[in-house]
C-alpha positions in Angstrom: -7.5 17.2 -65.3 -5.2 14.7 -63.3 -5.8 13.5 -59.8 -3.5 15.3 -57.6 -3.9 18.8 -59.4 -3.4 21.4 -56.8 -4.4 25.2 -56.5 -2.3 27.0 -53.5 -4.1 29.2 -51.9 -4.1 31.2 -48.4 -0.7 30.0 -48.2 0.7 27.4 -47.5 -3.0 26.3 -48.0 -4.3 24.6 -51.0 -6.9 22.4 -52.6 -6.1 19.5 -54.2 -8.4 17.0 -56.6 -8.3 13.8 -54.9 -10.6 12.2 -57.8 -13.9 12.3 -59.3 -16.6 10.1 -60.5 -18.5 10.8 -63.7 -19.0 13.5 -66.2 -21.1 15.9 -67.9 -22.3 12.9 -70.0 -23.2 11.1 -67.0 -25.7 14.0 -65.8 -27.3 13.5 -69.1 -27.6 9.7 -69.5 -29.4 10.0 -65.7 -31.9 12.4 -67.1 -32.4 10.7 -70.3 -33.4 7.4 -68.6 -36.0 9.0 -66.9 -38.3 8.6 -70.5 -35.8 6.5 -72.2 -34.3 8.9 -74.7 -31.1 8.6 -76.3 -28.3 11.2 -76.7 -28.9 13.5 -80.0 -25.6 14.7 -79.8 -23.2 17.2 -77.8 -25.2 20.5 -78.4 -28.6 19.0 -76.9 -26.7 17.0 -74.2 -25.3 20.5 -73.1 -28.8 22.2 -73.8 -30.3 19.6 -71.5 -28.1 19.8 -68.9 -29.1 23.7 -69.0 -32.6 22.9 -68.7 -32.1 20.8 -65.8 -30.3 23.4 -63.7 -32.5 26.3 -64.6 -35.9 24.1 -63.5 -34.0 22.6 -60.3 -34.1 19.2 -61.3 -31.2 18.5 -59.5 -31.1 14.5 -59.0 -29.1 13.9 -62.1 -26.4 16.2 -60.7 -26.1 13.9 -57.4 -24.8 11.1 -60.1 -21.4 12.8 -60.0 -19.0 13.3 -57.1 -15.4 15.5 -56.4 -13.1 14.5 -54.1 -11.1 17.4 -53.0 -8.1 17.4 -50.5 -8.1 20.8 -48.8 -5.5 22.2 -46.4 -7.0 25.7 -44.8 -7.1 27.7 -41.4 -9.4 26.4 -38.8 -11.7 29.1 -38.6 -12.3 28.8 -42.4 -12.9 25.1 -42.0 -15.6 26.2 -39.4 -17.3 27.5 -42.1 -17.3 24.6 -45.0 -18.6 21.9 -42.5 -21.6 23.7 -42.1 -22.5 22.4 -45.4 -23.8 19.0 -44.0 -24.4 17.5 -47.3 -20.5 16.7 -47.9 -18.7 13.7 -46.8 -16.0 15.0 -44.7 -12.9 13.6 -42.7 -10.2 15.6 -40.9 -7.0 15.4 -39.9 -7.0 14.4 -36.3 -5.4 16.7 -33.5 -6.2 13.7 -30.6 -3.8 11.8 -32.6 -1.3 14.3 -34.2 0.3 16.6 -33.0 0.2 19.9 -34.4 2.6 22.3 -36.5 3.1 25.9 -36.1 1.6 26.7 -39.2 -0.5 29.8 -39.3 -3.0 32.0 -41.8 -1.6 35.5 -41.5 -3.9 37.9 -43.9 -1.7 40.2 -46.0 -4.3 43.3 -45.0 -6.0 43.5 -41.8 -9.5 44.4 -42.5 -12.0 46.7 -40.4 -15.0 45.6 -38.6 -18.3 46.5 -41.2 -20.7 49.3 -39.4 -23.6 48.1 -41.1 -23.2 44.3 -41.2 -22.7 43.0 -37.9 -21.0 39.6 -39.2 -18.9 41.3 -42.4 -15.6 43.4 -42.7 -14.1 46.4 -44.8 -10.9 47.0 -46.3 -10.3 50.3 -44.6 -7.8 53.0 -45.4 -5.3 52.3 -42.4 -1.5 53.4 -42.2 0.9 50.6 -43.4 2.3 50.8 -39.7 -1.3 49.8 -38.5 -1.2 46.8 -40.7 2.5 46.1 -39.1 1.1 46.6 -35.9 -1.8 44.1 -36.3 0.3 41.5 -37.6 3.2 41.8 -35.2 0.4 41.3 -32.6 -1.3 38.3 -34.0 2.2 36.7 -34.9 3.4 37.0 -31.2 0.4 35.6 -29.5 0.5 32.5 -32.3 3.8 31.9 -31.4 3.1 32.2 -27.8 0.1 29.3 -27.9 2.3 27.0 -29.8 4.9 27.1 -27.3 2.5 26.5 -24.6 1.0 23.7 -26.6 4.5 22.2 -26.5 4.9 22.8 -23.1 1.9 21.0 -22.2 2.5 17.8 -24.2 6.4 17.8 -22.7 4.7 18.0 -19.1 2.2 14.8 -20.4 -0.9 16.6 -21.1 -2.8 14.7 -23.7 -2.8 16.0 -27.4 -7.1 16.0 -27.3 -6.9 18.5 -24.3 -3.4 20.8 -25.1 -4.8 21.5 -28.5 -7.2 23.7 -26.7 -5.0 26.6 -26.2 -4.0 26.7 -30.4 -5.4 29.5 -31.6 -8.5 29.1 -34.8 -5.8 30.4 -37.7 -3.8 27.4 -37.3 -4.0 25.0 -40.3 -5.8 21.8 -40.8 -6.5 19.2 -43.6 -9.6 17.7 -44.8 -10.9 15.1 -48.0 -14.1 16.7 -48.7 -16.4 14.7 -50.9 -19.7 16.4 -52.6 -22.2 15.5 -55.2 -22.2 18.0 -57.9 -26.1 19.3 -57.1 -24.6 20.2 -53.2 -21.6 21.5 -54.4 -23.1 24.0 -56.4 -25.3 25.0 -54.0 -22.4 25.5 -51.4 -20.8 27.8 -54.1 -23.8 30.1 -54.2 -23.3 30.8 -50.8 -19.6 30.5 -50.4 -18.8 32.5 -53.4 -21.1 35.7 -52.9 -19.4 38.6 -52.0 -21.3 38.4 -48.5 -19.0 35.3 -47.4 -16.3 36.1 -45.3 -12.8 36.6 -47.8 -11.0 33.7 -46.9 -13.7 31.1 -47.4 -14.3 32.8 -51.0 -10.6 31.8 -51.9 -11.2 28.4 -50.9 -14.2 28.2 -52.6 -13.2 30.0 -55.6 -10.0 26.8 -56.1 -12.7 24.5 -55.5 -15.2 25.9 -58.1 -12.1 26.2 -60.9 -11.4 22.3 -60.5 -15.2 21.9 -60.9 -15.8 24.0 -64.0 -12.2 21.8 -65.6 -14.2 18.5 -64.7 -17.6 19.3 -65.6 -17.5 22.5 -68.5 -21.2 21.9 -69.2 -22.7 21.8 -65.8 -20.6 24.7 -64.7 -21.8 27.0 -67.7 -25.1 26.4 -66.6 -24.7 26.8 -63.1 -23.3 30.3 -63.6 -26.1 31.5 -66.0 -28.9 30.0 -64.0 -27.4 30.3 -60.2 -29.4 31.1 -57.5 -28.8 34.8 -56.3 -28.5 35.3 -52.5 -30.7 38.1 -51.8 -29.8 40.4 -48.3 -32.5 41.2 -46.0 -33.4 44.5 -44.8 -34.7 45.4 -41.0 
């Protein structure tokens, strides 16, 4: 996989590979250094990675890093930024005039009656979805027009941005070591996570899996399962 490889998602969003450090072999070398054991070949090294992840010997995975460039809506970025173990830099709306790029879903979900933070795909009419989309688009267009009016009247960018909705797109550089990246995958690829963050996390995972196939295989086999707590 080459630097610059891009996966489109949440149109016009994307997840792009900037660069990475290390390979599966780096994980193996870091682990074997602990007891000065030489490699016994690919099959043995692959089993070692599986053993490390299964038994939560996580420090060797921290020897490898991936840097992503991600374009995503602000409300999705608000969920991703909660993973404080990443190194992140974001497009500044204090310096940059924002463009009118907004995320509009193809299908509008309804509130889950059992899970207060979840949603459900309901059997609503096509007209219902059209009505919700029209309201969303009209509101976003009016907000962006007001944003430009504030800028034209002399209001600073850092204040005018307050009027913009959270489905506006932003861009980030996000750098992860593999240990913390896999922990994020466990939470954000789980079916309880919001659909939009799952789309971004899946694109990140696809790049990770191409770069670190042995580690990705161990993750899929031995990953944590998020448990739903009952009242």
